[in-house]
C-alpha positions as CSV (number, residue, x, y, z in Angstrom):
1,M,-11.6,13.9,14.1
2,S,-12.9,16.5,11.6
3,T,-13.8,16.8,8.0
4,K,-13.7,19.5,5.4
5,V,-16.2,20.0,2.6
6,G,-15.1,20.2,-1.0
7,Q,-13.8,18.1,-3.9
8,N,-11.6,15.2,-2.8
9,Q,-13.0,15.8,0.7
10,P,-10.3,15.0,3.3
11,Y,-11.0,13.2,6.6
12,I,-8.6,13.9,9.3
13,L,-7.5,11.5,12.1
14,S,-5.6,13.2,14.9
15,D,-3.8,12.3,18.1
16,E,-3.2,15.4,20.2
17,P,-0.6,14.0,22.7
18,T,1.9,13.1,19.9
19,K,0.8,16.0,17.6
20,S,0.1,13.4,14.9
21,L,-2.5,13.7,12.1
22,V,-3.4,11.5,9.2
23,V,-5.4,12.7,6.1
24,V,-7.6,10.3,4.2
25,V,-9.3,11.1,0.9
26,P,-11.9,8.3,0.2
27,E,-12.9,9.4,-3.3
28,R,-9.3,9.2,-4.6
29,G,-8.8,5.5,-4.1
30,G,-9.3,5.5,-0.4
31,I,-5.8,7.0,-0.1
32,V,-3.9,8.4,2.9
33,T,-2.5,11.6,1.4
34,D,-0.6,13.0,4.5
35,W,0.8,12.0,7.8
36,R,2.5,14.3,10.1
37,T,3.9,13.7,13.6
38,Q,5.5,16.5,15.6
39,D,5.4,18.6,12.4
40,Q,7.5,16.0,10.6
41,K,6.1,15.1,7.2
42,I,6.2,11.3,6.7
43,F,4.9,11.0,3.2
44,Y,5.8,12.5,-0.2
45,M,3.0,13.7,-2.4
46,D,3.1,14.8,-6.1
47,Q,0.4,17.5,-5.8
48,E,0.2,18.1,-9.6
49,R,-0.7,14.4,-10.2
50,F,-3.1,14.4,-7.3
51,A,-4.9,17.4,-8.8
52,D,-5.5,15.5,-12.0
53,P,-8.1,12.7,-11.6
54,T,-7.0,11.1,-14.8
55,L,-3.6,10.3,-13.4
56,S,-2.6,7.7,-10.8
57,V,-1.5,9.3,-7.5
58,R,2.2,9.3,-6.7
59,G,2.3,9.9,-3.0
60,G,0.8,8.9,0.3
61,I,-0.4,5.3,0.5
62,P,-2.0,4.0,-2.8
63,L,-3.9,0.8,-2.2
64,L,-3.2,-2.3,-4.3
65,F,-6.1,-4.8,-5.1
66,P,-6.8,-7.3,-6.6
67,I,-3.2,-7.5,-7.9
68,C,0.2,-6.1,-6.8
69,G,2.6,-5.0,-9.5
70,N,2.0,-5.7,-13.2
71,L,0.8,-8.7,-15.1
72,L,2.5,-9.9,-18.2
73,E,1.0,-7.8,-21.0
74,D,-1.6,-6.6,-18.4
75,T,-3.4,-9.9,-19.0
76,Y,-4.4,-12.9,-16.9
77,T,-6.5,-16.0,-17.6
78,L,-9.0,-17.5,-15.2
79,D,-11.4,-20.4,-15.8
80,G,-10.6,-20.3,-19.5
81,E,-11.4,-16.6,-19.8
82,T,-8.9,-13.8,-20.5
83,Y,-9.0,-10.5,-18.7
84,K,-7.1,-7.2,-18.8
85,L,-6.0,-5.6,-15.6
86,K,-3.7,-2.6,-15.3
87,Q,-0.7,-2.4,-12.9
88,H,-1.7,-2.7,-9.2
89,G,-5.4,-3.2,-10.0
90,F,-8.3,-0.8,-9.7
91,A,-8.7,-0.1,-5.9
92,R,-6.3,2.9,-6.0
93,T,-8.3,4.7,-8.8
94,L,-11.9,4.1,-7.7
95,P,-13.9,6.2,-5.2
96,W,-14.4,4.6,-1.8
97,E,-17.2,5.4,0.6
98,V,-16.9,6.2,4.3
99,K,-18.6,3.5,6.3
100,Q,-17.7,4.3,9.9
101,Q,-15.8,6.8,12.0
102,S,-14.7,6.5,15.6
103,A,-12.7,8.2,18.3
104,E,-12.6,5.3,20.7
105,D,-9.3,3.5,21.1
106,G,-7.6,5.8,18.7
107,A,-9.0,7.8,15.8
108,S,-10.3,5.6,13.1
109,I,-12.1,5.6,9.8
110,T,-13.4,2.6,7.8
111,L,-13.8,2.9,4.0
112,S,-15.7,0.6,1.7
113,L,-15.4,-0.4,-1.9
114,R,-17.8,-2.8,-3.6
115,S,-17.6,-4.5,-7.0
116,N,-19.5,-2.9,-9.8
117,K,-20.0,-3.2,-13.6
118,Q,-16.5,-1.6,-14.1
119,T,-14.7,-4.0,-11.8
120,L,-16.6,-7.1,-13.0
121,A,-15.4,-6.5,-16.5
122,V,-11.8,-7.0,-15.4
123,Y,-12.2,-9.1,-12.3
124,P,-15.2,-11.5,-12.4
125,F,-16.1,-11.5,-8.7
126,N,-18.6,-9.7,-6.5
127,F,-16.7,-8.4,-3.4
128,E,-16.7,-5.9,-0.6
129,L,-13.6,-4.3,0.8
130,N,-13.7,-2.7,4.2
131,Y,-10.4,-1.0,5.0
132,T,-9.8,0.7,8.4
133,Y,-7.2,3.3,9.3
134,I,-6.5,3.7,13.0
135,L,-4.2,6.4,14.4
136,R,-2.9,5.6,17.9
137,G,-0.1,7.9,19.0
138,N,2.6,7.7,16.4
139,T,1.4,4.4,14.9
140,L,-0.9,4.1,11.9
141,E,-2.6,0.7,11.8
142,M,-4.3,-0.5,8.7
143,R,-6.8,-3.4,8.9
144,Y,-8.0,-4.7,5.6
145,A,-11.0,-6.9,5.2
146,H,-11.8,-8.6,1.8
147,T,-15.2,-10.3,1.6
148,N,-16.1,-12.6,-1.3
149,L,-19.8,-12.1,-2.2
150,S,-19.5,-14.5,-5.2
151,Q,-20.5,-18.2,-5.4
152,K,-17.0,-19.2,-6.4
153,T,-13.6,-18.9,-4.7
154,M,-11.9,-15.5,-5.1
155,P,-8.2,-15.3,-5.7
156,F,-6.5,-12.0,-5.1
157,S,-3.4,-10.2,-3.8
158,T,-3.3,-7.0,-1.8
159,G,-0.7,-4.5,-0.7
160,I,0.2,-0.9,-0.1
161,H,2.5,1.5,-2.0
162,P,3.6,4.1,0.6
163,Y,5.7,7.0,-0.7
164,F,8.0,8.0,2.2
165,A,9.5,11.5,2.0
166,V,13.3,11.9,2.0
167,S,15.6,14.8,1.3
168,D,18.9,12.9,1.3
169,K,18.8,9.2,0.4
170,S,22.4,8.7,1.4
171,Q,21.3,9.3,5.0
172,L,18.9,6.2,5.0
173,E,19.8,3.1,7.0
174,F,17.8,-0.1,6.3
175,D,17.0,-3.2,8.4
176,L,15.2,-5.4,5.9
177,P,13.7,-8.9,6.4
178,S,15.6,-10.5,3.6
179,N,18.8,-10.2,1.6
180,E,17.3,-12.0,-1.5
181,Y,15.5,-10.0,-4.2
182,K,14.3,-10.1,-7.7
183,Q,14.8,-7.0,-10.0
184,K,11.7,-6.0,-12.0
185,G,11.7,-7.9,-15.3
186,D,14.2,-10.5,-14.0
187,L,13.1,-13.8,-12.3
188,T,16.7,-14.4,-11.0
189,V,17.1,-14.3,-7.2
190,K,20.0,-12.0,-6.4
191,T,21.8,-11.2,-3.1
192,F,21.3,-7.8,-1.6
193,P,24.7,-6.1,-1.0
194,G,23.4,-4.3,2.1
195,V,23.2,-0.8,0.4
196,F,21.3,0.7,-2.5
197,D,23.1,2.5,-5.3
198,F,21.0,5.7,-5.4
199,N,22.9,6.9,-8.4
200,S,20.9,4.4,-10.4
201,E,18.1,5.9,-12.5
202,E,15.6,3.6,-10.8
203,I,15.6,0.8,-8.2
204,D,12.7,-1.7,-8.4
205,W,13.5,-4.7,-6.3
206,A,11.1,-7.3,-4.8
207,F,12.6,-8.8,-1.6
208,V,11.5,-12.5,-1.2
209,N,11.9,-15.3,1.3
210,L,11.2,-12.8,4.1
211,S,12.6,-13.9,7.5
212,K,10.5,-11.6,9.7
213,Q,7.4,-9.5,9.6
214,S,8.9,-6.1,9.9
215,A,11.2,-3.7,8.1
216,I,13.0,-0.6,9.6
217,V,14.3,2.5,7.9
218,T,16.2,5.2,9.8
219,D,16.6,8.6,8.2
220,K,19.7,9.9,10.0
221,S,19.2,13.4,8.6
222,R,15.9,13.7,10.5
223,N,16.4,11.3,13.4
224,L,13.3,9.6,12.1
225,K,12.9,5.8,12.5
226,L,10.1,4.1,10.6
227,T,9.0,0.6,11.4
228,I,6.7,-1.3,9.1
229,N,5.0,-4.4,10.5
230,Y,2.9,-6.7,8.4
231,D,1.2,-10.0,9.1
232,S,2.1,-13.4,7.7
233,N,-0.1,-13.0,4.6
234,Y,2.6,-10.7,3.2
235,S,5.2,-12.6,1.3
236,T,7.0,-9.8,-0.7
237,L,8.5,-6.5,0.2
238,V,9.2,-4.1,-2.7
239,F,11.7,-1.3,-2.6
240,W,11.2,1.3,-5.3
241,T,12.8,4.8,-5.9
242,V,13.6,7.0,-8.8
243,K,16.8,9.2,-9.1
244,G,16.1,12.8,-8.5
245,K,12.8,12.3,-6.7
246,D,12.4,12.9,-3.0
247,F,10.7,9.6,-2.1
248,Y,11.4,6.0,-1.6
249,C,8.7,3.3,-1.4
250,L,8.8,0.2,0.8
251,E,5.7,-1.9,-0.1
252,P,4.4,-5.0,1.6
253,W,2.6,-7.2,-1.0
254,T,0.8,-10.5,-0.3
255,A,1.9,-11.9,-3.7
256,P,4.6,-11.0,-6.3
257,R,4.1,-9.6,-9.8
258,N,2.0,-11.7,-12.2
259,A,0.7,-13.9,-9.4
260,M,-2.8,-14.0,-11.0
261,N,-1.2,-16.0,-13.8
262,T,1.3,-18.1,-11.7
263,G,-0.8,-18.6,-8.6
264,E,2.2,-17.8,-6.4
265,N,1.1,-16.8,-2.9
266,L,-2.4,-15.7,-4.0
267,L,-4.8,-15.3,-1.1
268,I,-8.1,-17.2,-1.5
269,A,-11.5,-16.0,-0.1
270,E,-14.1,-18.8,-0.1
271,P,-17.7,-17.8,-1.0
272,G,-19.2,-15.7,1.7
273,K,-16.0,-15.5,3.6
274,T,-13.7,-12.6,4.6
275,V,-9.9,-12.6,4.5
276,E,-8.3,-10.0,6.8
277,T,-4.7,-8.6,6.6
278,V,-3.0,-6.1,8.8
279,I,-0.1,-3.6,8.3
280,S,1.1,-0.9,10.7
281,I,3.7,1.8,10.5
282,T,5.3,3.5,13.5
283,A,7.2,6.8,13.2
284,E,9.7,7.6,16.0
285,L,11.6,10.8,16.3
286,G,14.7,11.6,18.2
């Protein structure tokens, strides 16, 4: 494991036998910016947006907390009070701190984010997040711990927004955990036809009623197979892509859009307690 000094200081997790490395930038939302295995690039990254701290990052693995997706009019009500919270919450835009690094049982780094005056204005809870990235061979494991430091129960949702690199979307094959989805802005449950129409300007579908805790995407043009595993806290899997962009996103969320208003599938951390969730991604070549 090594580090490099400078703005947006990257921390590098490496695994020599599989020629894998993962780059983490704590101060830009605790984000993984890059993952390469055997010289294959796993993630897309919009470098221009990344270079501008006023813009949200499009690439790598943005972290979603305390909401996934958007709220109706970016507003939610809790205990009679109304709050404004932007899409996907604030974790992906705030600076995180490095709490621990280790080279035992894989290369790992733990990042921490604590509530502050800025977060309390939009989410009235004292909390501490400790998110750990572990690289073992060609698997990136993500262990997320959410601790409620308040005297009241803390509702939240969490998820990731990975941008996977792709040069030819027609070469993608999907093994998804559901054939039922909701299109963004439509509460109707529809049936997945088995293929995506990549000629559409945008696809933003939330798969629901998940039958298993994994999803597989095979990129035939690169002989690359990606397997995403997630624990039973995750109830929703979002597929998102935009025409003409060399990425697709496959996002495990613990709760759907607007859950802070509807209560649907919200996770609850009791005072002084920690709720843990786990996601892993495995990249296989050949």
